[in-house]
C-alpha positions in Angstrom: -0.3 0.0 0.0 1.8 3.2 -1.2 -0.1 5.6 0.8 0.9 7.5 3.6 -0.7 10.5 5.5 2.6 12.4 5.4 6.4 11.1 4.4 8.7 10.4 7.6 11.9 12.9 7.4 14.3 9.5 6.2 12.0 7.7 3.8 12.7 7.2 0.4 10.1 4.3 -0.8 7.7 4.8 -3.3 4.8 6.3 -1.2 2.9 9.7 -0.8 -0.3 11.2 0.2 -3.3 11.0 -2.3 -6.8 12.0 -2.7 -9.4 9.4 -1.7 -10.7 8.7 -5.1 -6.9 7.6 -6.0 -6.6 5.2 -2.9 -10.0 3.5 -3.7 -9.3 3.5 -7.4 -5.8 1.6 -6.7 -7.3 -0.6 -4.4 -9.9 -2.1 -6.7 -7.2 -2.0 -9.5 -4.8 -4.1 -7.1 -7.3 -6.5 -6.6 -7.9 -7.2 -10.0 -4.5 -7.9 -11.0 -3.7 -10.2 -8.2 -7.2 -12.1 -8.9 -5.9 -12.6 -12.6 -2.6 -13.4 -12.0 -3.8 -16.3 -9.9 -6.4 -17.4 -12.0 -4.0 -18.2 -14.7 -4.3 -21.5 -16.1 -0.7 -21.9 -15.3 -0.9 -20.2 -12.0 -1.1 -23.6 -9.3 0.8 -21.6 -6.4 -0.4 -22.5 -2.7 0.0 -19.0 -1.0 1.7 -20.1 2.7 2.5 -16.2 3.6 1.1 -12.5 2.8 2.5 -9.5 3.7 0.9 -6.0 3.4 3.6 -3.4 3.4 3.8 0.0 2.5 4.2 2.9 2.8 1.4 3.0 5.7 -1.5 0.4 5.1 -3.6 1.3 8.4 -3.3 5.0 6.7 -6.2 4.2 4.6 -9.6 3.7 5.7 -10.3 0.8 7.9 -13.7 -0.5 5.9 -11.8 0.1 2.8 -8.8 -1.8 4.2 -10.6 -4.5 5.4 -12.7 -4.9 1.8 -9.5 -5.0 0.2 -7.9 -7.6 2.3 -10.9 -9.8 2.3 -11.2 -9.4 -1.3 -7.4 -10.9 -1.8 -7.7 -13.4 0.5 -10.5 -15.0 -1.1 -8.2 -15.1 -4.2 -6.1 -17.7 -2.4 -6.8 -21.5 -2.3 -6.6 -21.7 1.3 -5.6 -19.2 4.0 -1.9 -18.6 4.5 -0.6 -19.5 7.6 0.9 -15.8 8.5 -0.9 -12.8 7.5 1.1 -9.8 8.2 0.3 -5.9 7.9 2.5 -2.5 8.4 0.7 -0.3 11.2 1.5 3.2 12.3 0.7 3.6 16.0 -1.4 6.9 15.3 -3.9 4.8 13.0 -4.6 2.4 15.9 -8.0 2.3 17.1 -10.8 -0.1 18.1 -12.0 -0.1 14.4 -8.7 -0.7 12.7 -8.5 -3.9 15.0 -11.9 -5.0 14.1 -11.2 -4.5 10.8 -7.9 -6.5 10.7 -9.4 -9.5 12.6 -12.3 -9.8 10.5 -9.7 -9.9 7.6 -7.8 -12.5 8.9 -4.5 -10.6 9.8 -2.8 -12.9 12.4 0.7 -10.7 12.5 0.8 -7.1 13.3 4.3 -5.0 12.9 4.0 -1.5 14.6 6.0 1.1 13.7 7.2 2.4 16.7 10.8 3.3 15.6 11.5 5.1 18.8 10.1 5.9 22.3 11.7 8.7 22.5 9.7 12.1 21.3 12.7 14.1 20.7 13.8 11.2 18.2 10.4 10.6 16.9 10.1 14.7 16.3 13.5 14.5 14.5 12.6 11.4 12.0 9.7 13.2 11.3 6.9 10.4 12.5 3.4 11.0 13.2 3.0 9.3 16.9 4.5 10.4 19.8 5.6 7.9 22.7 2.1 7.9 24.4 0.7 6.6 21.1 3.2 3.9 20.6 2.3 2.4 24.1 -1.3 3.0 23.7 -1.8 1.5 20.1 0.2 -2.0 21.4 -2.1 -2.2 24.4 -5.3 -2.0 21.9 -3.6 -4.3 19.7 -2.9 -6.8 22.8 -6.6 -6.2 23.7 -8.0 -7.2 20.4 -6.7 -10.1 20.7 -3.4 -10.2 18.5 -0.8 -12.5 19.9 2.1 -12.2 17.4 3.1 -8.3 17.4 6.3 -7.0 16.0 8.0 -3.4 17.2 10.3 -1.3 14.6 12.9 0.8 16.2 16.0 2.5 14.3 19.2 3.2 15.7 22.4 5.1 14.5 20.8 8.5 15.1 23.2 11.2 15.2 23.2 13.4 18.2 21.2 11.2 20.8 23.8 8.6 22.2 24.0 4.7 23.5 21.9 5.7 26.2 18.8 6.9 24.6 19.2 3.8 22.6 19.4 1.5 25.7 16.1 3.3 26.6 14.1 2.7 23.6 15.4 -1.2 24.0 14.2 -1.5 27.6 11.1 0.0 26.7 10.3 -2.1 23.9 10.9 -5.3 26.0 8.8 -4.0 28.7 5.8 -4.2 26.1 6.8 -8.0 25.6 6.6 -8.2 21.7 6.6 -11.6 20.1 9.5 -9.8 17.1 11.5 -6.9 17.3 13.3 -5.5 14.1 16.1 -3.0 14.2 17.2 -0.7 11.1 20.4 1.3 11.2 19.3 4.9 10.2 20.1 5.5 6.3 19.7 8.5 4.4 19.2 8.7 0.9 19.7 11.8 -1.6 16.4 13.5 -2.0 15.0 12.6 1.6 14.7 16.1 4.5 17.5 14.7 6.4 19.4 14.1 3.9 18.7 17.4 2.9 19.6 18.9 6.0 22.9 17.4 5.9 22.6 14.7 8.4 24.0 12.3 7.0 27.4 13.6 6.9 26.5 13.3 10.8 26.1 9.5 10.6 28.6 7.9 12.6 29.4 4.2 11.9 31.3 3.2 14.9 28.6 4.9 17.0 25.9 3.1 15.0 28.0 -0.2 15.8 28.2 0.5 19.3 24.2 0.6 19.5 23.8 -2.9 17.4 26.0 -4.6 19.7 24.4 -3.5 22.7 21.0 -4.4 20.8 22.3 -8.0 20.3 23.3 -8.7 23.7 20.3 -6.8 25.6 18.3 -8.6 23.5 19.3 -11.9 24.1 19.6 -11.3 27.5 15.8 -11.0 27.4 14.6 -13.8 25.5 15.2 -12.4 22.0 17.1 -14.4 19.6 18.7 -12.8 16.4 17.6 -14.9 13.9 18.5 -12.4 10.8 20.9 -9.4 10.7 18.4 -6.9 11.9 15.4 -9.3 13.3 14.9 -10.8 17.0 12.0 -13.0 18.3 11.2 -15.0 20.7 11.2 -18.9 20.1 9.2 -20.0 17.0 7.9 -16.4 16.3 10.3 -15.3 13.4 8.7 -13.5 10.5 7.8 -16.7 8.2 7.2 -14.1 5.3 10.8 -12.8 5.4 12.9 -16.1 6.3 11.1 -16.8 2.5 13.2 -14.1 1.2 16.3 -14.7 2.9 15.9 -18.7 1.9 15.6 -17.7 -1.5 11.9 -18.9 -2.1 9.5 -18.2 -4.4 7.3 -15.0 -4.0 5.7 -12.4 -6.0 4.6 -9.1 -5.1 2.0 -6.3 -6.3 2.3 -2.4 -6.2 4.7 0.1 -7.2 8.7 -1.3 -7.3 7.4 -4.5 -5.7 10.1 -7.4 -6.3 9.1 -11.0 -7.1 11.4 -14.1 -7.5 10.0 -17.3 -9.4 11.9 -20.1 -10.6 15.3 -18.6 -11.0 14.0 -15.1 -12.2 13.6 -12.0 -10.8 11.1 -9.0 -11.7 9.9 -5.5 -10.2 7.1 -3.4 -10.9 6.5 0.0 -12.2 8.1 2.7 -9.3 5.3 5.1 -9.6 1.7 5.0 -8.4 -0.4 6.9 -10.9 1.5 5.3 -13.8 0.5 1.7 -11.9 -3.1 2.6 -11.5 -3.2 3.8 -15.3 -1.2 0.1 -16.9 -4.3 -1.6 -14.8 -6.7 0.5 -16.1 -5.5 -0.1 -19.5 -4.8 -4.1 -19.0 -0.9 -3.5 -19.6 1.7 -5.2 -17.7 3.0 -3.5 -14.6 6.4 -5.0 -14.6 9.2 -2.6 -15.7 12.6 -4.8 -15.3 13.1 -8.8 -15.4 16.3 -10.4 -14.9 17.0 -14.4 -15.3 20.0 -16.2 -12.9 22.2 -18.5 -14.5 23.3 -21.3 -11.9 25.9 -19.1 -10.9 24.2 -16.2 -10.3 21.6 -18.6 -8.5 24.0 -19.5 -6.2 25.7 -16.2 -5.5 22.0 -14.9 -4.8 21.3 -17.5 -2.6 24.3 -17.5 -0.5 23.9 -13.7 -0.1 20.6 -14.0 1.4 21.3 -17.2 3.4 24.1 -15.6 5.0 21.9 -12.7 6.2 20.6 -15.6 8.7 22.2 -16.5 11.9 22.2 -20.2 10.9 24.0 -19.4 8.0 24.3 -21.7 5.3 24.9 -25.5 4.8 27.8 -26.2 2.7 26.4 -29.7 1.5 23.2 -28.1 0.3 24.7 -25.8 -1.8 27.4 -28.3 -3.6 24.0 -30.4 -4.2 21.9 -27.4 -5.4 24.6 -25.9 -7.6 27.8 -27.9 -8.0 29.9 -24.8 -5.9 31.0 -25.1 -2.5 30.7 -21.8 -0.8 33.9 -22.6 1.3 36.1 -22.1 -1.9 34.1 -18.8 -2.3 35.1 -17.7 1.3 38.4 -18.5 1.2 38.8 -16.8 -1.7 37.0 -13.5 -0.9 37.0 -13.3 3.0 40.4 -15.3 3.7 41.4 -12.6 6.6 37.9 -12.2 7.8 37.3 -15.9 8.9 38.4 -15.4 12.3 35.5 -16.4 14.0 34.1 -13.0 14.7 34.1 -12.0 11.1 33.4 -14.9 9.3 32.8 -18.7 10.6 33.5 -21.7 8.8 32.3 -25.0 10.5 32.4 -28.5 9.1 29.3 -27.9 7.4 28.7 -24.2 8.0 29.5 -20.9 6.6 27.7 -18.0 8.7 29.0 -14.3 9.8 30.2 -14.0 13.3 28.5 -10.7 15.4 30.9 -8.4 13.7 30.7 -9.9 10.5 27.0 -8.8 10.7 27.1 -5.3 11.3 29.5 -5.0 8.5 27.6 -7.7 6.3 27.1 -5.4 3.1 30.7 -4.6 3.1 31.6 -8.4 2.9 28.8 -9.6 0.3 29.5 -6.8 -1.8 33.0 -8.7 -2.0 31.6 -11.5 -4.3 29.5 -9.3 -6.5 
């Protein structure tokens, strides 16, 4: 759902504020696009997970959101095991929770980002901390037993003590899942234009990440992916599909899909997307097929995001290439038990490796 009441100061996603008629047209057209896709004679997929991201899905009216979700879920052969949606704390009301429950949503990701009102103002968030707490309690009282909280770290000028306070407040709410994202600023965002990209401090960001890993582990949350921590058996199944390079299909502006070794991406403009759908034209703007070597690299890059890493023998069987040889070629000096760990049948990142994973993985490309 590429809609928001207002853009956050750090956001570079394809999203924005649109008139009600545009939102209604988009929702109607996206349902029909998904229906047409799944009604194709050669489409025989069982949908195991369904994720509604944004933008801010909760920013549209609750009746329209419910109608759209129900219409989409009716298309699938069976109810997905996991139905997740992203919501903004300032949007959470009983009307919204009733709509989500009626539509079959069973996992909610709450975009808290911080429990510090000063930080929320700096980030351009719509909510304050009181709304963070209230929204979480409303979701709990509505019966949602699989809640995730998003937090942002590495915010210049606020320091590790305020970050620790955010972590403590998050754990006090006792969500099943916590996602941590380092602040990054793309050109064109308000914070970038204000010069804050130069104020980002990698050392401070690293310290905050390591602090979070230790604190969350002590609080009962296991890291299962670079940015994601959960209680036992509460990992996000949908995102695990990405990282394990399973098949997935995305709909909406700039949505990506990966099917049978082919990646494709959709148009990145909301109005153009709607126009294509009205004209019964394809919304795909980019296709890329991967040979076996590139499939191997993609699987290795995604699999190493996971705490458990990758199994060497499975990769050899699937791709005919040994990841150990690749690791020794590109990361020889980093196989030290802290950056890269190489066991008998496993290749994975250590704690330091996770934080610099983008640098390490870029060496493979």
